[in-house]
Structures are given as C-alpha cells and as structure tokens.
C-alpha positions in Angstrom: 228.3 -51.5 95.3 231.9 -50.4 95.6 232.0 -47.0 97.3 234.3 -45.5 94.6 231.8 -46.4 91.9 228.8 -44.7 93.5 227.8 -41.2 92.5 229.0 -38.4 94.8 225.8 -36.5 94.8 222.2 -37.1 93.9 221.4 -37.0 90.2 218.2 -35.5 89.0 216.4 -36.0 85.7 217.0 -32.7 83.8 216.5 -32.1 80.1 218.0 -28.8 78.8 220.0 -27.6 75.9 223.7 -27.7 76.4 226.6 -26.4 74.2 229.9 -28.2 74.7 233.1 -26.8 73.5 236.2 -29.0 73.4 238.9 -26.7 74.8 241.8 -28.2 72.9 240.2 -28.1 69.4 237.5 -25.5 69.8 235.0 -27.9 68.3 231.4 -27.2 69.5 228.4 -29.4 69.7 224.8 -28.8 70.8 223.3 -31.6 72.8 220.8 -32.1 75.6 221.4 -32.9 79.2 219.9 -36.2 80.6 220.6 -35.6 84.3 222.3 -33.1 86.5 224.0 -33.1 89.9 226.1 -30.6 91.8 229.3 -32.2 90.4 228.3 -32.8 86.7 225.8 -33.9 84.1 225.1 -36.6 81.6 224.8 -35.4 78.0 223.1 -37.2 75.1 223.9 -38.1 72.4 227.3 -36.9 73.5 229.2 -37.1 70.2 231.3 -34.2 71.2 234.6 -35.3 72.8 236.5 -38.4 73.9 237.0 -39.5 77.5 239.5 -37.2 79.2 238.8 -34.2 77.0 238.4 -30.8 78.7 235.2 -29.0 77.8 233.4 -25.8 78.4 229.8 -26.5 79.3 227.0 -24.0 78.8 223.5 -25.0 79.9 220.5 -22.8 79.2 217.3 -23.4 81.2 214.4 -21.1 82.1 216.2 -18.0 81.1 219.3 -18.8 83.2 222.7 -19.6 81.7 225.1 -21.9 83.6 228.7 -22.2 82.5 231.6 -24.4 83.8 234.8 -25.9 82.7 234.5 -29.7 82.8 236.1 -33.0 81.8 234.6 -35.9 80.0 234.7 -38.7 82.5 233.1 -41.4 80.4 231.9 -41.7 76.8 229.6 -44.5 75.6 228.1 -44.7 72.1 224.4 -44.0 72.0 224.1 -43.4 75.8 226.2 -40.2 75.8 228.9 -38.8 78.0 229.4 -38.1 81.6 230.9 -34.7 82.4 232.4 -33.6 85.7 232.3 -29.9 86.5 235.9 -29.0 87.3 235.7 -25.2 87.7 232.5 -23.2 88.4 232.5 -19.5 89.0 230.3 -18.3 92.0 227.6 -16.7 89.9 227.2 -20.0 88.0 227.3 -22.0 91.2 224.3 -20.0 92.4 222.4 -20.9 89.3 223.3 -24.6 89.6 222.3 -24.5 93.3 218.9 -23.0 92.3 218.2 -25.7 89.7 219.2 -28.5 92.0 217.0 -27.1 94.8 214.0 -27.0 92.4 214.8 -30.5 91.1 215.0 -31.8 94.7 211.7 -30.2 95.5 210.1 -31.7 92.4 211.4 -35.1 93.2 210.0 -34.9 96.8 206.6 -33.8 95.3 206.7 -36.6 92.8 207.3 -39.2 95.5 204.3 -37.8 97.5 202.2 -38.3 94.4 203.4 -41.9 93.9 205.8 -41.8 91.0 209.5 -41.5 90.6 210.9 -38.5 88.6 213.4 -40.9 87.0 210.7 -42.9 85.4 210.6 -41.0 82.1 207.8 -43.2 80.7 205.6 -42.2 83.6 206.4 -38.6 83.2 205.7 -38.7 79.5 202.3 -40.2 80.1 201.5 -37.7 82.9 203.1 -34.9 81.0 204.8 -33.2 84.0 208.5 -33.8 83.4 211.0 -31.1 84.3 212.0 -29.1 81.2 
C-alpha cells in the first residue's frame, strides 16, 4: 500500500454520540462515531458536511466531553465521513488520550481472548463491544 494512503495512527472501533457543527453555515447534525484515532474519527451516517468543510466536533462518552476543530477529509454516501482533528485544546487532548489508552488496552485484551475488536459481528454476538 502506498505510504501516503495508510492511516497515520491506529484506529480503534469506537461508538459514541457526536455533534458536528459546520463552521461556515452553523448547521448541526447528531451522528455516531464508527472509529477513533489520535488524529481523527469516522462518523456515520455523516450527512453533515461536504469534503473540505471545517467542523466543530463534540464527542460525549462515559461522562467525558471531547471537543476539537476538524476538517472533513472524505465523504462517502452511506459509509460516512472521515474527519481529521485540526485543533485540540490540551484539556480535550487529555480526554482523547485517555479514551485511546482504554481502547488500546481493550484491543490487547480482545486479542488475548482470540477475537479482533474490529469484528463487529463477533462483538455483537459476545456482547462486549466498547460503547
């Protein structure tokens, strides 16, 4: 795979409520994250903004609120949008780091138990997905 096309950081399956606000128009949409990394997230269904749009991202999970300014890097019908975090304040970076550490630990634990946390069908059957 071409080096420029590979993800810059590990992505982890992560389902949480997200509010996206398009900065230019002020239009808001409530969606769900699909995955999360240190540099961005994938949002479904992602009917919020076109590729290139600047957005404010607010993710709420386990009582923590993460906020960042981001940009829509890609948008695909049905599969959602990829958002890169462009500006993250320190307090929110700490929340993101905490979530990523927990997801990394969960993925390691899943691998020890013989299933991959990205296999959503397996998680649905076993009932121990990260929410």
